[in-house]
N, C-alpha and C positions, 0 to 999 in steps of 0.2 A: 356668563362670561362678561367681563368688563367690555363696554362698547368701544372704547379707545383701542384696547388690545385687539379686539376682533377686527376693527377697521384696518389695523396694520397687518394682521395675519391673513386676512382674506385675500389680498392681491398676491401674497407669496404662495398661498395654497392653490390659487388659480393658475399661477405660473407653474407649479409643480404638476398639476393636473395636465396642463398643456404639454409639458415636457414628457410626461409619461405616455401621452397619446402618440408623440413623435417617436419615442422609443419603441412602442408597440408596432407602429407602421414599419419601422426599420427592421424589427425582428421578423416581421412577416415577409419583408423583402429578402432577408437573409434565408429564411426557411424556404422560399421559393427557389433561390439560388442553389441551396442544398439539394433540393429535389431534382433540379436540372443537372447537377453534378452526378447524382445517382443514375439519371437516364443516360448520361454519357458513358459512365462506367458499364452499365448494362449493355450498351451498344458495342463496347469493346470487350465484352466478356469478363469484366472485372466487378461483377455485382456482389461478390463475397467479400470484397476488401473494403468494408465499411469503416474500419478503424485504421487511421493513419497517425500513429503517435508522434512522429516527427513533425507532421504538418500541424497538429494540434498544439504541440509545444512551441512551434514557431509563431503561431497566431498569438498565443498568450504572452510570450516574451516580447513580441513587437509592441503589443498594447501596453505592457508594463513599462517599456522604455518611453513610449509616447506619453504615458500618464506620470512620468517622473516629475516630482516637485508640484504635482497638482493636488487638489483637495481630496479627491477619491483615493481611499487607501490602497496600497499595492496589493495586499492580500485580498481585497475585495474584487480587484480586477481578475485574479485567478479564480476565485469562487464563482463570480458571475458568469465569466466566459466559459468555465468548465461545464456549467449547466446549460448555457446557450448551445455550445457545441453538442453536448449530449442530446439536447432536445432535437436539434437539427439532424444529428446522426440517426436518431430514432425514426425520422421520417423515411429513411431508406430501408432500414430493417432493424427490428429490436435487438440489441446486444444482450446476450445471455451471460451473466457474470457469476462465477462460482466462488464461494468463500467459506471459511469456517463459521458455521452457525451455531445455534439458531439466530433469529434476529436480535440485534442489540450488541453484537460483538464488535471488538475493534477492528477485526478483519472487514466486517461490513462497512464500517466508517471509512476505512482506507479505500475500499472499493468504490464507494459512492463519491468520495473526494476526487478519486482519479478519473473514474468513467462517467461521473454525473448521475443523477437520479432517474434519467429517462432510460432505464435498462430493466431487463428482466432478471430478478434476483434468484439465485439458486443456492440456498444455504446447504452446507455439507457437514457431515458428522465428524469429519477428520481431514487433515491435510492430505492424506492418501486419496480420499475421495474427491478433493478439489482437483488434483492432477488427473485422476481417472475420468472425471466429468469432461474436462477439456480435451483429453486425449481421445475420448470416445465420441466426441462431437455433441454431447448434451449440453455443453456450455461453449461459448465462443472464447472466453478468456477466464482467467482466475486471478485471485489476489491472495498471497501467502506471506506470513511474516518471515524474515530471514535473519534478523538480528535485533537485539535489545541493548540499549546503552547501559543497562545494569547488569543483565544476566548473560550478555554475549550472544553467540549464534544460536538459532533455533535448529537443533540438530536433525529433527525429522525433515524439515524443509531442505536442509543441506543434502541429506541422503536422497531425497526424491529428485532434486536437481541433478544429481550425479547420474541417476538411472533413467530419467525421463528423456523424451525427444522434444519436449516443449522448449520454447525460447523465452527469454526475458525481453519484454518490450517496454518496460517502464518501472518507475519506483515511486513510492510515497512514504514519507516519514511523518508520523503523527505523534503528538504528545500523548503520553498514557497516564491518565489520572484514575486511580482506582478508588472505589467507595465500598464501604461495608453496608450491605443491604439486608433487610429482614422484612418479613411479611407484615408485622405490626410495629416494629421498632423497639419492642420489649424483648431483650435478649435473656431474660431470666430463665427460660426453659431451653435455651439453645445449648446443644452439646457438641456441635461440629460446624465447621466453616468449609464451604466448598469454593473452589476456584481452580482455574487452569494452573498447572504446575509452575509455569512462568510467573503468573500473578502471585501465587503463594510465595515464591522466592523473592519477588520484588517487594513484597510487604513483610518479609520475615521479621525484621526488627520491630516493627510497629505491632504485629500480632504477638510477638514474644513479650512485649511490655504490657500491652493492654488486655490480651486474652491468651495467656500462656497455657490455661487449662483446657482449652477447647481443641478437639481433634481437627487436624487440617486434612481434608479429603480432596484428592485431585479430581477435576471434572474435565470433560472433553473440551470445554470452552468456558469463558466467563459467563457468556449469555446462557449456556446450559446450566451452569451453577445458579444463576438468577432465576431460571425457570424452575429448577428443583426447590429453591427457597420459597417460591410462590406457592408450592404445594404442601410445604411442611413447616410448621412454626418452630420446630426444633432445629432448623437449619438456617444458617446465615450464609451470605454469598459475597465474594469479591467480584465486582463488575463495575462497568461504567454507568454513568448517569442515564444514558439512553436505555439500558437494560432495566433500570429502576422504573422508568415510565412505561415501558412495554409490558412488564410483568407486575405493575402496580405495587412496587415494594417501597418501603420507607428507607430513607437514607439515615443510617446510624451515624456514620462518620464519612467525611469526604476527603479526598487527597491523602490516602493512607499509604501510598508508595514510599519507600525508604528514601528514594532519590527524587527531589522535587523537579529535576530536569529529565525525568524518565521518558524515553522516547523508543519507538519501535519502527524499524524500517521494513516496509513491505515491498514485494516485487510483483509486478504484473506479468503474468505468464500466458502464453498462447502459441499459436502456430505462425505468428506474424514475423516476417523479416523486416526490421525497421531501417529505413534509410537515414542518411545524415541529417541532423537537425541544426548543426553548428556548435552545439554544446552537448557533447555526448560522453558516455563512458561505456566500457566493455567489461563484462564479467566472464571469467573462465575458471576452469578447473584443470590442474595438471598434477601428475606424479612424477617423481624423479627416481633414478636408479639408487639403490641403497649403498652409497659410497661417500667417502669424505669429500666435502666441498661441493656436493652435487647441487644443493639448494643455491649456493652463491652463483654457480655456473648458470642456473636457470634464470636468475633475475638479472644477470649481466646484460642480456639483450635489451631490456628496458632502458638501462642506463646508456648503453651504446646509441640507441636511437632516440633519446630524449623523451621517453615515455614515462609519465609519472604514475606511480601506484598509490591508490587511495585506500586499499584494504588488502590485508594479507593474513590469512588464517589457515591453520592446519586442522586436519581431522584424520583419525586413525583409519587405515584401509580395511581393518577387520580381518586381516589375513593371518594374524598371529606372528608376523615377521617384522613388526615394528616399522611398517611402511605407512606413509601418510599421503593423503590428497591435500593439495593446496588450493584454497579458494581465493581468487584474486580479482580485484577491481582495478582497472586502469583508466586514465583519462584518454579520450579519443574514441573514434569509430573505426571498425575494422576495414572500412574503405579508405581511410587515410594512410598514406604511404608509409609513414614512420611506424604506425601501429601494426600494419600488415607485415612489415619487414621484421619487426621485433617478434611478432607472434609466430612467424614462419621459422625463425631461428629456435624459439622455444619449443615448437612442436617437433622439430627435427631431433632435439636432445631429450625429449620427455619419453617416459615409459607409458604415460597416459596423458591425453590432451583433448580438452573439450571446450569449445566456445558456447557460453550460455546465451550470449546475445549482446548487441550493441544497442543503446537506447538513450533517449534524452535524459539529461540530468534534471533533477527537480529543482 
């Protein structure tokens, strides 16, 4: 290396090393404080409440505000402190997180972005198993997809939210970039493409143009499709790049989703009742009597109390009577007076009413 260049770089590198040492010392101080928090919780019989979504959201929002117009990127603040919080949380007790597996799925990515990497991962074979694992206590929390920007609601998750006793305590929306993967990269012998039904639908046009002759076979998850492709050279898979690395597959084509802005919203589920964070939303399900104007009557309380809806979807009740459940997201927390009043009015008029949870907005 040029001596003049090295002479200029050396003091900057030494400065970075010194700053890193300071950061490490501060991280250890933070870890010690987290341990003391755990001891206080234990003293007051709250040792099981290691996850506080509202507190974690407040920490990151405050730091993002403090970092406004600074050099360090905003998204970096969230990524770094999510991992710091996760590591410190893990000093109290390891959090077990269930998600649709195997390794390399988008559900795993969403789970790790939300809870951090200092967790115990529990990959599940289906959305049903994710819910069962959390309900039975084999996992503390779970992460499930609820809607996609291209294909809409994830119906099985909607059904499980309706019947489960679990609550929603957070959300995570991630961009979805699909890739076509293969064991060697030579598709001359391939006769079928595996992928999760949602992924196959999100890549429908691309597949129809480029590989119209190949059979499209639904898989339990994209990562499972990748695993199967790693075992059979006659199989290609639709999955994300992490799955390609895990299962040592070649990337034949990248970014094959029909919508370049394809995103999926995931919900964090568990037995946690989340307190107010200051920027919250509430998810609920309700059904209305089968009569003219019933739906309008149901949403009127929101307008009356100044509560904004951010999502409103319907799903058949499967009774054969053309009845529907309505899945609604509103701004605000159930502890806020305006939200509580609107929800009380709605509950009084509904034939079915269930609050899924109030939780910090992403």
